[in-house]
ZAROTOR-365155 format. One record per residue (C-alpha): y, z, x; residue number from 1; residue in one letter. Coordinates in Angstrom, 2 decimals. Layout:
<rs>
<r v="Y" w="Z" u="X" kolgu="NUM" lumba="A"/>
...
</rs>
This chain:
<rs>
<r v="121.76" w="95.62" u="139.29" kolgu="1" lumba="M"/>
<r v="122.34" w="98.86" u="141.20" kolgu="2" lumba="R"/>
<r v="120.33" w="102.08" u="141.22" kolgu="3" lumba="G"/>
<r v="120.85" w="105.62" u="142.40" kolgu="4" lumba="S"/>
<r v="118.72" w="108.63" u="143.22" kolgu="5" lumba="M"/>
<r v="119.29" w="112.35" u="143.49" kolgu="6" lumba="R"/>
<r v="117.08" w="115.19" u="144.59" kolgu="7" lumba="E"/>
<r v="116.86" w="117.72" u="141.79" kolgu="8" lumba="R"/>
<r v="114.67" w="120.07" u="143.83" kolgu="9" lumba="S"/>
<r v="112.87" w="119.69" u="147.15" kolgu="10" lumba="P"/>
<r v="110.72" w="116.57" u="146.95" kolgu="11" lumba="G"/>
<r v="111.56" w="115.91" u="143.25" kolgu="12" lumba="N"/>
<r v="113.81" w="112.93" u="142.65" kolgu="13" lumba="W"/>
<r v="115.54" w="111.43" u="139.65" kolgu="14" lumba="Q"/>
<r v="115.85" w="107.66" u="139.90" kolgu="15" lumba="L"/>
<r v="118.49" w="105.96" u="137.75" kolgu="16" lumba="R"/>
<r v="119.14" w="102.25" u="137.18" kolgu="17" lumba="V"/>
<r v="122.05" w="100.75" u="135.28" kolgu="18" lumba="F"/>
<r v="120.75" w="98.45" u="132.48" kolgu="19" lumba="E"/>
<r v="124.03" w="97.13" u="131.15" kolgu="20" lumba="G"/>
<r v="126.38" w="97.79" u="128.25" kolgu="21" lumba="T"/>
<r v="125.08" w="98.28" u="124.72" kolgu="22" lumba="D"/>
<r v="126.36" w="95.27" u="122.74" kolgu="23" lumba="P"/>
<r v="126.75" w="97.32" u="119.57" kolgu="24" lumba="V"/>
<r v="128.16" w="100.66" u="120.72" kolgu="25" lumba="S"/>
<r v="129.77" w="99.43" u="123.95" kolgu="26" lumba="G"/>
<r v="128.28" w="102.38" u="125.87" kolgu="27" lumba="K"/>
<r v="126.71" w="102.02" u="129.30" kolgu="28" lumba="K"/>
<r v="122.94" w="102.25" u="129.34" kolgu="29" lumba="R"/>
<r v="120.84" w="103.75" u="132.12" kolgu="30" lumba="Y"/>
<r v="117.13" w="104.03" u="132.60" kolgu="31" lumba="R"/>
<r v="115.76" w="107.06" u="134.47" kolgu="32" lumba="T"/>
<r v="112.47" w="107.89" u="136.09" kolgu="33" lumba="R"/>
<r v="111.13" w="110.96" u="137.90" kolgu="34" lumba="A"/>
<r v="109.47" w="110.65" u="141.29" kolgu="35" lumba="Y"/>
<r v="107.85" w="113.17" u="143.61" kolgu="36" lumba="Q"/>
<r v="107.68" w="112.56" u="147.36" kolgu="37" lumba="G"/>
<r v="109.68" w="112.05" u="150.52" kolgu="38" lumba="A"/>
<r v="113.15" w="110.49" u="150.48" kolgu="39" lumba="K"/>
<r v="112.01" w="107.25" u="152.12" kolgu="40" lumba="R"/>
<r v="109.20" w="106.82" u="149.62" kolgu="41" lumba="A"/>
<r v="111.62" w="107.59" u="146.79" kolgu="42" lumba="A"/>
<r v="113.94" w="104.85" u="148.08" kolgu="43" lumba="S"/>
<r v="111.10" w="102.33" u="147.97" kolgu="44" lumba="K"/>
<r v="110.20" w="103.45" u="144.45" kolgu="45" lumba="E"/>
<r v="113.84" w="103.00" u="143.43" kolgu="46" lumba="L"/>
<r v="113.80" w="99.44" u="144.75" kolgu="47" lumba="A"/>
<r v="110.69" w="98.73" u="142.66" kolgu="48" lumba="K"/>
<r v="112.36" w="100.35" u="139.65" kolgu="49" lumba="F"/>
<r v="115.43" w="98.13" u="140.04" kolgu="50" lumba="V"/>
<r v="113.18" w="95.06" u="140.27" kolgu="51" lumba="A"/>
<r v="111.38" w="96.07" u="137.05" kolgu="52" lumba="E"/>
<r v="114.64" w="96.43" u="135.16" kolgu="53" lumba="V"/>
<r v="115.94" w="93.16" u="136.58" kolgu="54" lumba="D"/>
<r v="112.71" w="91.50" u="135.48" kolgu="55" lumba="G"/>
<r v="113.16" w="92.67" u="131.91" kolgu="56" lumba="G"/>
<r v="110.40" w="95.28" u="131.79" kolgu="57" lumba="A"/>
<r v="110.52" w="97.28" u="128.56" kolgu="58" lumba="V"/>
<r v="111.78" w="100.82" u="129.05" kolgu="59" lumba="A"/>
<r v="109.91" w="103.77" u="127.62" kolgu="60" lumba="P"/>
<r v="111.92" w="105.24" u="124.81" kolgu="61" lumba="T"/>
<r v="112.24" w="108.63" u="123.23" kolgu="62" lumba="R"/>
<r v="112.66" w="107.00" u="119.84" kolgu="63" lumba="K"/>
<r v="110.10" w="108.25" u="117.35" kolgu="64" lumba="T"/>
<r v="107.88" w="106.39" u="114.93" kolgu="65" lumba="V"/>
<r v="109.96" w="107.75" u="112.04" kolgu="66" lumba="G"/>
<r v="113.18" w="106.44" u="113.58" kolgu="67" lumba="A"/>
<r v="111.61" w="103.00" u="114.09" kolgu="68" lumba="L"/>
<r v="110.44" w="102.92" u="110.47" kolgu="69" lumba="L"/>
<r v="113.90" w="103.87" u="109.20" kolgu="70" lumba="D"/>
<r v="115.58" w="101.19" u="111.30" kolgu="71" lumba="E"/>
<r v="113.00" w="98.60" u="110.30" kolgu="72" lumba="W"/>
<r v="113.45" w="99.35" u="106.59" kolgu="73" lumba="L"/>
<r v="117.22" w="99.00" u="106.94" kolgu="74" lumba="A"/>
<r v="116.69" w="95.73" u="108.81" kolgu="75" lumba="H"/>
<r v="114.44" w="94.09" u="106.21" kolgu="76" lumba="I"/>
<r v="116.72" w="95.29" u="103.42" kolgu="77" lumba="E"/>
<r v="119.59" w="93.51" u="105.16" kolgu="78" lumba="H"/>
<r v="117.40" w="90.39" u="105.36" kolgu="79" lumba="L"/>
<r v="117.03" w="90.41" u="101.59" kolgu="80" lumba="G"/>
<r v="113.55" w="91.80" u="100.94" kolgu="81" lumba="R"/>
<r v="112.96" w="92.47" u="97.26" kolgu="82" lumba="S"/>
<r v="113.68" w="95.93" u="95.79" kolgu="83" lumba="P"/>
<r v="110.04" w="96.34" u="94.77" kolgu="84" lumba="S"/>
<r v="108.81" w="95.62" u="98.31" kolgu="85" lumba="T"/>
<r v="111.29" w="98.07" u="99.79" kolgu="86" lumba="L"/>
<r v="110.42" w="100.70" u="97.20" kolgu="87" lumba="Y"/>
<r v="106.69" w="100.43" u="97.97" kolgu="88" lumba="N"/>
<r v="107.28" w="100.53" u="101.73" kolgu="89" lumba="Y"/>
<r v="109.47" w="103.63" u="101.44" kolgu="90" lumba="R"/>
<r v="106.81" w="105.35" u="99.34" kolgu="91" lumba="R"/>
<r v="104.24" w="104.69" u="102.06" kolgu="92" lumba="L"/>
<r v="106.57" w="105.97" u="104.79" kolgu="93" lumba="V"/>
<r v="107.08" w="109.24" u="102.88" kolgu="94" lumba="K"/>
<r v="103.31" w="109.71" u="102.71" kolgu="95" lumba="Q"/>
<r v="102.77" w="109.40" u="106.47" kolgu="96" lumba="L"/>
<r v="102.10" w="112.76" u="108.19" kolgu="97" lumba="P"/>
<r v="105.22" w="114.33" u="109.72" kolgu="98" lumba="D"/>
<r v="103.38" w="114.85" u="112.98" kolgu="99" lumba="G"/>
<r v="102.72" w="111.14" u="113.31" kolgu="100" lumba="F"/>
<r v="106.28" w="110.17" u="112.42" kolgu="101" lumba="K"/>
<r v="107.61" w="112.56" u="115.09" kolgu="102" lumba="S"/>
<r v="105.56" w="110.89" u="117.85" kolgu="103" lumba="Q"/>
<r v="107.49" w="109.03" u="120.53" kolgu="104" lumba="Q"/>
<r v="106.87" w="105.30" u="120.43" kolgu="105" lumba="L"/>
<r v="105.68" w="105.27" u="124.04" kolgu="106" lumba="A"/>
<r v="102.89" w="107.69" u="123.16" kolgu="107" lumba="K"/>
<r v="101.48" w="105.76" u="120.19" kolgu="108" lumba="V"/>
<r v="98.13" w="104.27" u="121.17" kolgu="109" lumba="T"/>
<r v="95.49" w="102.32" u="119.21" kolgu="110" lumba="P"/>
<r v="93.38" w="105.51" u="119.29" kolgu="111" lumba="K"/>
<r v="96.19" w="107.46" u="117.64" kolgu="112" lumba="L"/>
<r v="96.52" w="104.77" u="114.98" kolgu="113" lumba="I"/>
<r v="92.79" w="104.91" u="114.29" kolgu="114" lumba="D"/>
<r v="92.97" w="108.72" u="114.07" kolgu="115" lumba="D"/>
<r v="95.73" w="108.28" u="111.50" kolgu="116" lumba="L"/>
<r v="93.60" w="105.90" u="109.42" kolgu="117" lumba="Y"/>
<r v="90.68" w="108.33" u="109.52" kolgu="118" lumba="R"/>
<r v="92.97" w="111.20" u="108.49" kolgu="119" lumba="H"/>
<r v="94.35" w="109.21" u="105.58" kolgu="120" lumba="L"/>
<r v="90.87" w="108.31" u="104.40" kolgu="121" lumba="G"/>
<r v="89.03" w="111.60" u="104.87" kolgu="122" lumba="T"/>
<r v="91.72" w="114.29" u="104.52" kolgu="123" lumba="V"/>
<r v="94.25" w="112.58" u="102.26" kolgu="124" lumba="R"/>
<r v="91.44" w="110.88" u="100.29" kolgu="125" lumba="K"/>
<r v="93.17" w="107.50" u="100.32" kolgu="126" lumba="R"/>
<r v="91.06" w="104.49" u="99.37" kolgu="127" lumba="K"/>
<r v="90.39" w="101.81" u="102.01" kolgu="128" lumba="P"/>
<r v="92.71" w="99.39" u="100.19" kolgu="129" lumba="A"/>
<r v="95.51" w="101.95" u="100.37" kolgu="130" lumba="T"/>
<r v="94.89" w="102.63" u="104.07" kolgu="131" lumba="V"/>
<r v="95.11" w="98.89" u="104.60" kolgu="132" lumba="L"/>
<r v="98.62" w="98.98" u="103.10" kolgu="133" lumba="R"/>
<r v="99.60" w="101.61" u="105.68" kolgu="134" lumba="F"/>
<r v="98.18" w="99.31" u="108.36" kolgu="135" lumba="H"/>
<r v="100.28" w="96.39" u="107.12" kolgu="136" lumba="A"/>
<r v="103.38" w="98.60" u="107.09" kolgu="137" lumba="L"/>
<r v="102.88" w="99.85" u="110.66" kolgu="138" lumba="L"/>
<r v="101.91" w="96.43" u="111.97" kolgu="139" lumba="R"/>
<r v="105.14" w="94.89" u="110.66" kolgu="140" lumba="A"/>
<r v="107.32" w="97.77" u="111.91" kolgu="141" lumba="A"/>
<r v="105.81" w="97.82" u="115.41" kolgu="142" lumba="F"/>
<r v="106.01" w="94.02" u="115.61" kolgu="143" lumba="A"/>
<r v="109.74" w="94.35" u="115.02" kolgu="144" lumba="Q"/>
<r v="109.83" w="97.11" u="117.63" kolgu="145" lumba="G"/>
<r v="108.33" w="94.67" u="120.15" kolgu="146" lumba="V"/>
<r v="110.99" w="92.08" u="119.27" kolgu="147" lumba="R"/>
<r v="113.69" w="94.72" u="119.71" kolgu="148" lumba="W"/>
<r v="112.29" w="95.74" u="123.09" kolgu="149" lumba="G"/>
<r v="111.47" w="99.30" u="122.01" kolgu="150" lumba="L"/>
<r v="107.76" w="98.91" u="122.85" kolgu="151" lumba="V"/>
<r v="105.98" w="96.43" u="125.06" kolgu="152" lumba="D"/>
<r v="103.03" w="95.86" u="122.74" kolgu="153" lumba="R"/>
<r v="101.97" w="96.48" u="119.16" kolgu="154" lumba="N"/>
<r v="99.38" w="99.32" u="119.05" kolgu="155" lumba="P"/>
<r v="98.14" w="98.23" u="115.62" kolgu="156" lumba="T"/>
<r v="96.85" w="94.95" u="117.09" kolgu="157" lumba="D"/>
<r v="94.00" w="96.84" u="118.74" kolgu="158" lumba="R"/>
<r v="93.50" w="99.40" u="115.99" kolgu="159" lumba="A"/>
<r v="90.65" w="99.17" u="113.49" kolgu="160" lumba="T"/>
<r v="91.74" w="99.33" u="109.85" kolgu="161" lumba="P"/>
<r v="89.03" w="99.91" u="107.23" kolgu="162" lumba="P"/>
<r v="87.24" w="97.06" u="105.59" kolgu="163" lumba="R"/>
<r v="87.89" w="96.53" u="101.92" kolgu="164" lumba="V"/>
<r v="85.08" w="95.23" u="99.76" kolgu="165" lumba="N"/>
<r v="86.84" w="93.68" u="96.82" kolgu="166" lumba="R"/>
<r v="84.70" w="93.73" u="93.66" kolgu="167" lumba="P"/>
<r v="84.26" w="90.50" u="91.78" kolgu="168" lumba="E"/>
<r v="86.75" w="90.11" u="88.96" kolgu="169" lumba="I"/>
<r v="85.23" w="90.29" u="85.49" kolgu="170" lumba="K"/>
<r v="87.73" w="89.04" u="82.89" kolgu="171" lumba="P"/>
<r v="87.61" w="90.44" u="79.35" kolgu="172" lumba="P"/>
<r v="86.00" w="88.40" u="76.64" kolgu="173" lumba="T"/>
<r v="88.16" w="86.21" u="74.43" kolgu="174" lumba="V"/>
<r v="86.88" w="88.12" u="71.41" kolgu="175" lumba="E"/>
<r v="88.10" w="91.46" u="72.80" kolgu="176" lumba="D"/>
<r v="91.51" w="90.01" u="73.67" kolgu="177" lumba="V"/>
<r v="91.90" w="88.64" u="70.14" kolgu="178" lumba="I"/>
<r v="90.96" w="92.04" u="68.71" kolgu="179" lumba="R"/>
<r v="93.69" w="93.74" u="70.73" kolgu="180" lumba="V"/>
<r v="96.27" w="91.10" u="69.75" kolgu="181" lumba="I"/>
<r v="95.35" w="91.50" u="66.07" kolgu="182" lumba="D"/>
<r v="95.66" w="95.26" u="66.39" kolgu="183" lumba="R"/>
<r v="99.12" w="94.88" u="67.90" kolgu="184" lumba="A"/>
<r v="100.15" w="92.50" u="65.11" kolgu="185" lumba="A"/>
<r v="99.27" w="95.18" u="62.55" kolgu="186" lumba="A"/>
<r v="101.17" w="97.94" u="64.38" kolgu="187" lumba="S"/>
<r v="104.70" w="99.21" u="63.92" kolgu="188" lumba="R"/>
<r v="105.76" w="96.92" u="66.77" kolgu="189" lumba="N"/>
<r v="104.18" w="93.53" u="66.06" kolgu="190" lumba="P"/>
<r v="106.27" w="91.96" u="68.83" kolgu="191" lumba="E"/>
<r v="103.62" w="93.25" u="71.24" kolgu="192" lumba="N"/>
<r v="101.14" w="90.80" u="69.75" kolgu="193" lumba="A"/>
<r v="103.34" w="87.88" u="70.82" kolgu="194" lumba="L"/>
<r v="103.79" w="89.37" u="74.30" kolgu="195" lumba="V"/>
<r v="100.01" w="89.70" u="74.72" kolgu="196" lumba="F"/>
<r v="99.46" w="86.21" u="73.36" kolgu="197" lumba="R"/>
<r v="101.99" w="84.75" u="75.77" kolgu="198" lumba="L"/>
<r v="100.39" w="86.54" u="78.71" kolgu="199" lumba="L"/>
<r v="96.94" w="85.28" u="77.77" kolgu="200" lumba="A"/>
<r v="98.19" w="81.74" u="77.05" kolgu="201" lumba="A"/>
<r v="100.13" w="81.30" u="80.28" kolgu="202" lumba="T"/>
<r v="98.58" w="83.64" u="82.86" kolgu="203" lumba="G"/>
<r v="102.05" w="84.93" u="83.72" kolgu="204" lumba="C"/>
<r v="102.69" w="88.33" u="85.19" kolgu="205" lumba="R"/>
<r v="104.05" w="90.92" u="82.77" kolgu="206" lumba="R"/>
<r v="107.39" w="91.15" u="84.59" kolgu="207" lumba="G"/>
<r v="107.76" w="87.37" u="84.33" kolgu="208" lumba="E"/>
<r v="107.30" w="87.44" u="80.56" kolgu="209" lumba="V"/>
<r v="109.86" w="90.26" u="80.30" kolgu="210" lumba="C"/>
<r v="112.29" w="88.10" u="82.29" kolgu="211" lumba="G"/>
<r v="112.11" w="85.12" u="79.93" kolgu="212" lumba="L"/>
<r v="115.36" w="84.01" u="78.32" kolgu="213" lumba="Q"/>
<r v="115.63" w="81.56" u="75.40" kolgu="214" lumba="W"/>
<r v="117.07" w="78.88" u="77.66" kolgu="215" lumba="R"/>
<r v="113.79" w="78.99" u="79.62" kolgu="216" lumba="D"/>
<r v="111.80" w="77.67" u="76.66" kolgu="217" lumba="I"/>
<r v="111.76" w="73.96" u="75.89" kolgu="218" lumba="D"/>
<r v="110.44" w="73.52" u="72.36" kolgu="219" lumba="F"/>
<r v="111.18" w="69.79" u="72.35" kolgu="220" lumba="D"/>
<r v="108.86" w="68.80" u="75.19" kolgu="221" lumba="S"/>
<r v="105.26" w="67.79" u="74.56" kolgu="222" lumba="E"/>
<r v="103.69" w="70.24" u="74.86" kolgu="223" lumba="P"/>
<r v="106.33" w="72.99" u="74.63" kolgu="224" lumba="A"/>
<r v="106.98" w="74.58" u="78.01" kolgu="225" lumba="R"/>
<r v="108.33" w="77.80" u="79.47" kolgu="226" lumba="V"/>
<r v="110.13" w="77.91" u="82.80" kolgu="227" lumba="L"/>
<r v="109.21" w="81.01" u="84.80" kolgu="228" lumba="I"/>
<r v="112.07" w="81.70" u="87.19" kolgu="229" lumba="R"/>
<r v="112.67" w="85.44" u="87.18" kolgu="230" lumba="R"/>
<r v="110.85" w="88.72" u="86.78" kolgu="231" lumba="A"/>
<r v="111.77" w="92.21" u="85.62" kolgu="232" lumba="V"/>
<r v="110.88" w="95.23" u="87.71" kolgu="233" lumba="L"/>
<r v="111.15" w="98.88" u="86.78" kolgu="234" lumba="E"/>
<r v="111.89" w="101.08" u="89.78" kolgu="235" lumba="I"/>
<r v="112.66" w="104.76" u="89.29" kolgu="236" lumba="E"/>
<r v="113.52" w="104.14" u="85.62" kolgu="237" lumba="K"/>
<r v="115.94" w="101.33" u="86.49" kolgu="238" lumba="K"/>
<r v="115.35" w="97.75" u="85.33" kolgu="239" lumba="L"/>
<r v="115.93" w="95.12" u="88.01" kolgu="240" lumba="I"/>
<r v="115.94" w="91.39" u="87.32" kolgu="241" lumba="V"/>
<r v="115.04" w="89.27" u="90.33" kolgu="242" lumba="Q"/>
<r v="113.27" w="86.04" u="91.29" kolgu="243" lumba="G"/>
<r v="109.54" w="85.51" u="90.91" kolgu="244" lumba="T"/>
<r v="107.03" w="86.97" u="93.36" kolgu="245" lumba="K"/>
<r v="106.87" w="83.69" u="95.29" kolgu="246" lumba="T"/>
<r v="110.64" w="83.10" u="94.95" kolgu="247" lumba="H"/>
<r v="109.95" w="79.79" u="93.19" kolgu="248" lumba="A"/>
<r v="110.34" w="78.66" u="89.58" kolgu="249" lumba="A"/>
<r v="107.42" w="77.03" u="87.77" kolgu="250" lumba="R"/>
<r v="106.89" w="75.37" u="84.41" kolgu="251" lumba="G"/>
<r v="103.93" w="76.31" u="82.24" kolgu="252" lumba="V"/>
<r v="102.82" w="74.39" u="79.15" kolgu="253" lumba="G"/>
<r v="102.14" w="76.16" u="75.86" kolgu="254" lumba="L"/>
<r v="99.51" w="75.54" u="73.22" kolgu="255" lumba="D"/>
<r v="100.88" w="74.72" u="69.77" kolgu="256" lumba="E"/>
<r v="99.95" w="78.05" u="68.14" kolgu="257" lumba="E"/>
<r v="101.70" w="80.10" u="70.85" kolgu="258" lumba="T"/>
<r v="104.74" w="77.79" u="70.65" kolgu="259" lumba="A"/>
<r v="104.90" w="78.24" u="66.87" kolgu="260" lumba="E"/>
<r v="104.75" w="82.03" u="67.24" kolgu="261" lumba="M"/>
<r v="107.70" w="81.82" u="69.63" kolgu="262" lumba="L"/>
<r v="109.66" w="79.64" u="67.17" kolgu="263" lumba="R"/>
<r v="109.15" w="82.23" u="64.45" kolgu="264" lumba="Q"/>
<r v="110.20" w="85.00" u="66.83" kolgu="265" lumba="H"/>
<r v="113.37" w="83.06" u="67.72" kolgu="266" lumba="R"/>
<r v="114.20" w="82.59" u="64.04" kolgu="267" lumba="A"/>
<r v="113.81" w="86.32" u="63.37" kolgu="268" lumba="C"/>
<r v="115.93" w="87.21" u="66.43" kolgu="269" lumba="A"/>
<r v="118.66" w="84.80" u="65.32" kolgu="270" lumba="A"/>
<r v="118.64" w="86.22" u="61.81" kolgu="271" lumba="E"/>
<r v="118.94" w="89.80" u="63.07" kolgu="272" lumba="L"/>
<r v="121.70" w="88.82" u="65.47" kolgu="273" lumba="G"/>
<r v="123.76" w="87.07" u="62.82" kolgu="274" lumba="L"/>
<r v="123.29" w="89.98" u="60.41" kolgu="275" lumba="A"/>
<r v="124.63" w="92.41" u="63.02" kolgu="276" lumba="S"/>
<r v="127.54" w="90.17" u="63.94" kolgu="277" lumba="G"/>
<r v="126.16" w="89.27" u="67.39" kolgu="278" lumba="V"/>
<r v="125.21" w="85.58" u="67.37" kolgu="279" lumba="P"/>
<r v="122.24" w="84.71" u="69.62" kolgu="280" lumba="P"/>
<r v="122.86" w="82.94" u="72.92" kolgu="281" lumba="T"/>
<r v="120.56" w="81.01" u="75.29" kolgu="282" lumba="P"/>
<r v="120.95" w="83.80" u="77.85" kolgu="283" lumba="D"/>
<r v="119.44" w="86.41" u="75.53" kolgu="284" lumba="D"/>
<r v="116.11" w="87.82" u="76.68" kolgu="285" lumba="F"/>
<r v="113.21" w="86.72" u="74.50" kolgu="286" lumba="V"/>
<r v="111.89" w="90.30" u="74.49" kolgu="287" lumba="F"/>
<r v="114.54" w="93.02" u="74.50" kolgu="288" lumba="R"/>
<r v="114.46" w="96.69" u="75.29" kolgu="289" lumba="K"/>
<r v="115.60" w="97.33" u="71.72" kolgu="290" lumba="M"/>
<r v="117.13" w="95.18" u="68.95" kolgu="291" lumba="P"/>
<r v="120.62" w="94.04" u="69.93" kolgu="292" lumba="G"/>
<r v="120.22" w="95.23" u="73.53" kolgu="293" lumba="S"/>
<r v="121.22" w="93.03" u="76.44" kolgu="294" lumba="S"/>
<r v="118.48" w="94.57" u="78.60" kolgu="295" lumba="E"/>
<r v="114.98" w="93.08" u="78.84" kolgu="296" lumba="P"/>
<r v="111.82" w="94.78" u="77.67" kolgu="297" lumba="L"/>
<r v="110.53" w="97.18" u="80.38" kolgu="298" lumba="P"/>
<r v="107.21" w="95.95" u="81.83" kolgu="299" lumba="P"/>
<r v="105.69" w="99.45" u="81.77" kolgu="300" lumba="D"/>
<r v="106.16" w="99.60" u="78.00" kolgu="301" lumba="R"/>
<r v="103.92" w="96.55" u="77.61" kolgu="302" lumba="I"/>
<r v="101.22" w="98.09" u="79.79" kolgu="303" lumba="G"/>
<r v="101.31" w="101.35" u="77.87" kolgu="304" lumba="Q"/>
<r v="100.96" w="99.56" u="74.52" kolgu="305" lumba="A"/>
<r v="98.04" w="97.47" u="75.80" kolgu="306" lumba="W"/>
<r v="96.23" w="100.57" u="77.11" kolgu="307" lumba="S"/>
<r v="96.79" w="102.39" u="73.84" kolgu="308" lumba="R"/>
<r v="95.32" w="99.60" u="71.70" kolgu="309" lumba="Y"/>
<r v="92.39" w="99.09" u="74.07" kolgu="310" lumba="C"/>
<r v="91.56" w="102.79" u="73.88" kolgu="311" lumba="K"/>
<r v="91.64" w="102.71" u="70.08" kolgu="312" lumba="E"/>
<r v="89.31" w="99.70" u="69.97" kolgu="313" lumba="L"/>
<r v="87.01" w="100.71" u="72.81" kolgu="314" lumba="G"/>
<r v="87.96" w="97.66" u="74.87" kolgu="315" lumba="V"/>
<r v="87.71" w="98.04" u="78.64" kolgu="316" lumba="K"/>
<r v="90.39" w="95.73" u="80.02" kolgu="317" lumba="A"/>
<r v="93.66" w="96.02" u="81.89" kolgu="318" lumba="R"/>
<r v="96.77" w="94.10" u="80.93" kolgu="319" lumba="L"/>
<r v="96.54" w="92.21" u="84.24" kolgu="320" lumba="H"/>
<r v="93.08" w="91.02" u="83.20" kolgu="321" lumba="D"/>
<r v="94.74" w="88.57" u="80.80" kolgu="322" lumba="L"/>
<r v="95.82" w="86.71" u="83.92" kolgu="323" lumba="R"/>
<r v="92.23" w="86.66" u="85.14" kolgu="324" lumba="H"/>
<r v="91.08" w="85.40" u="81.73" kolgu="325" lumba="L"/>
<r v="93.43" w="82.43" u="82.01" kolgu="326" lumba="Q"/>
<r v="92.02" w="81.52" u="85.42" kolgu="327" lumba="A"/>
<r v="88.39" w="81.91" u="84.37" kolgu="328" lumba="S"/>
<r v="88.78" w="79.75" u="81.24" kolgu="329" lumba="M"/>
<r v="90.45" w="76.92" u="83.14" kolgu="330" lumba="L"/>
<r v="88.13" w="76.96" u="86.15" kolgu="331" lumba="L"/>
<r v="84.99" w="77.17" u="84.02" kolgu="332" lumba="D"/>
<r v="86.23" w="74.18" u="82.02" kolgu="333" lumba="A"/>
<r v="86.50" w="72.18" u="85.23" kolgu="334" lumba="G"/>
<r v="90.28" w="72.20" u="85.60" kolgu="335" lumba="E"/>
<r v="91.56" w="71.43" u="89.10" kolgu="336" lumba="A"/>
<r v="92.28" w="74.41" u="91.30" kolgu="337" lumba="V"/>
<r v="95.76" w="73.01" u="91.99" kolgu="338" lumba="T"/>
<r v="96.58" w="73.17" u="88.29" kolgu="339" lumba="V"/>
<r v="95.30" w="76.73" u="87.97" kolgu="340" lumba="V"/>
<r v="97.26" w="77.84" u="91.04" kolgu="341" lumba="A"/>
<r v="100.42" w="76.24" u="89.66" kolgu="342" lumba="A"/>
<r v="100.10" w="77.98" u="86.28" kolgu="343" lumba="R"/>
<r v="99.41" w="81.37" u="87.87" kolgu="344" lumba="L"/>
<r v="102.27" w="81.00" u="90.33" kolgu="345" lumba="G"/>
<r v="100.15" w="81.27" u="93.48" kolgu="346" lumba="H"/>
<r v="101.87" w="80.14" u="96.67" kolgu="347" lumba="R"/>
<r v="98.91" w="77.90" u="97.52" kolgu="348" lumba="D"/>
<r v="95.37" w="77.18" u="96.33" kolgu="349" lumba="T"/>
<r v="93.77" w="79.35" u="99.02" kolgu="350" lumba="S"/>
<r v="94.82" w="82.45" u="97.09" kolgu="351" lumba="T"/>
<r v="93.30" w="81.07" u="93.90" kolgu="352" lumba="T"/>
<r v="90.02" w="80.21" u="95.58" kolgu="353" lumba="L"/>
<r v="89.79" w="83.55" u="97.35" kolgu="354" lumba="K"/>
<r v="90.22" w="85.51" u="94.13" kolgu="355" lumba="V"/>
<r v="88.50" w="83.30" u="91.58" kolgu="356" lumba="Y"/>
<r v="85.89" w="81.14" u="93.35" kolgu="357" lumba="S"/>
<r v="83.06" w="83.12" u="91.70" kolgu="358" lumba="H"/>
<r v="84.43" w="82.16" u="88.27" kolgu="359" lumba="L"/>
<r v="83.55" w="78.48" u="88.66" kolgu="360" lumba="M"/>
<r v="79.94" w="78.18" u="87.37" kolgu="361" lumba="P"/>
<r v="80.81" w="75.02" u="85.47" kolgu="362" lumba="G"/>
<r v="82.07" w="73.35" u="88.63" kolgu="363" lumba="A"/>
<r v="78.92" w="74.33" u="90.50" kolgu="364" lumba="D"/>
<r v="76.75" w="72.90" u="87.74" kolgu="365" lumba="G"/>
<r v="78.63" w="69.61" u="87.80" kolgu="366" lumba="R"/>
<r v="78.29" w="69.50" u="91.59" kolgu="367" lumba="A"/>
<r v="74.53" w="69.99" u="91.31" kolgu="368" lumba="A"/>
<r v="74.36" w="67.10" u="88.84" kolgu="369" lumba="G"/>
<r v="76.32" w="64.79" u="91.13" kolgu="370" lumba="I"/>
<r v="74.10" w="65.61" u="94.10" kolgu="371" lumba="V"/>
<r v="70.95" w="65.21" u="92.03" kolgu="372" lumba="G"/>
<r v="71.95" w="61.80" u="90.71" kolgu="373" lumba="S"/>
<r v="72.76" w="60.63" u="94.23" kolgu="374" lumba="T"/>
<r v="69.46" w="61.80" u="95.72" kolgu="375" lumba="L"/>
<r v="67.28" w="60.66" u="92.80" kolgu="376" lumba="R"/>
<r v="64.47" w="58.39" u="93.92" kolgu="377" lumba="R"/>
<r v="63.85" w="55.17" u="92.04" kolgu="378" lumba="P"/>
<r v="60.69" w="55.07" u="89.92" kolgu="379" lumba="D"/>
<r v="57.75" w="53.69" u="91.87" kolgu="380" lumba="V"/>
<r v="55.32" w="51.59" u="89.83" kolgu="381" lumba="T"/>
<r v="51.79" w="51.76" u="91.10" kolgu="382" lumba="S"/>
<r v="50.02" w="48.45" u="91.79" kolgu="383" lumba="R"/>
<r v="46.65" w="47.58" u="90.31" kolgu="384" lumba="D"/>
</rs>
C-alpha cells in the first residue's frame, strides 16, 4: 500500500494513504492525516501511517451520529425488523437533540453520551425507563458502526445509563375485571365483553386477540384451544398484521365458558354474513373493524373502550393488567412457571420469573411446608 505527502505550507504536511477501492461505489478511497514538522520526520510519520492502514486500523470518519443512525435503520429494515420496532426506533431518533446528531462519530465519547442522558432526564424530563430506551438504541447503532469499521469502539459500553426501579406489578382483582366485562356486555358494543374475557382467560396481548381468525380456534379439542400466530399493530393509523412478538406460534387452552361465548359469537357472525350475502370463511377475523369488513379490530379501540368502562366504574386497571392477572392466578395456584410462560408467549421462563416472581406466595408457602416436614425432629419420649 503506497502513501504520499505534500507540503501545504512551510512545515505543514498532508499525508495520504491509498486504502483501496470502495466495493459498492467503485471509487478509490484515501485516508489523510495532517502533520507538522521537518520533511524527514514527516516521511517517518508517513511510513507509520501506511503501516496503520495496512494493519487494518480504523480510520477517523467525518460521518455524523445522525448519518450512522439513518444507515443503521435502513440496515435493520432490510434485515426484516418488525414495523413496530422500526417505528419506535425512528421516533426515538427524531427526539435526539440536533446538536448530538450532528456530532462526528470520532468525537463521541462516553462523557458525551452521559451528558446526553443527563440532558434527556433533566431538561427533556424523560423518565429513566425512556432514557434507557435511548441507550439501547445508541448501543445497537454504535455496535453496528464498529462492525462496519466506522468507529473503533462503542462509546455506550462505558457510558452510565440510569437505573430503573421497576415497581411490583399489582394485578386487578377478579371482581373488578368481572364488573368491567359485565359493563361492556350491557353497552352498545357487547362484543367488547368477549374481547375482555378472552384477554383475561388467555393472557394474550391485545394485538394477538385482534389477529385471531376463525381457523385459529379448535372447538373440537378438549379443552377448546386457540392458536396465537399473528398480531395486529396500528402504526400511524394503518393496521399491520404480522407475526407474534416472539415470532413463534403458541396454543392456549380455553375454559368452557369462554369457549361457549366464542361459539355464540361465531354463530352470530355467520348469521350476519349469510344475511348480507357474504358467507363466513375460516380466514375471517374473529373481531372485525366493522361488520362485514375484512380488516381486523384495531387494538387501540379495545384499549379506549376498557379505559372508558374503568373510568365509569372507578376501577384502576389497565387493559394490559389482564395479562398480569392471568399470570398471578396461575402462579398463586402453584402452576409451573413453564406453563405460565408458554401461555403468555414469553421467549423463556427467565422473563416470567423476572416480572412475576413476587406473585408466587402460594409457591413460597408450599416450599416452607416441604422444608419444615424435612427438618421436623421425631418426638422424644422421656424415660422414667
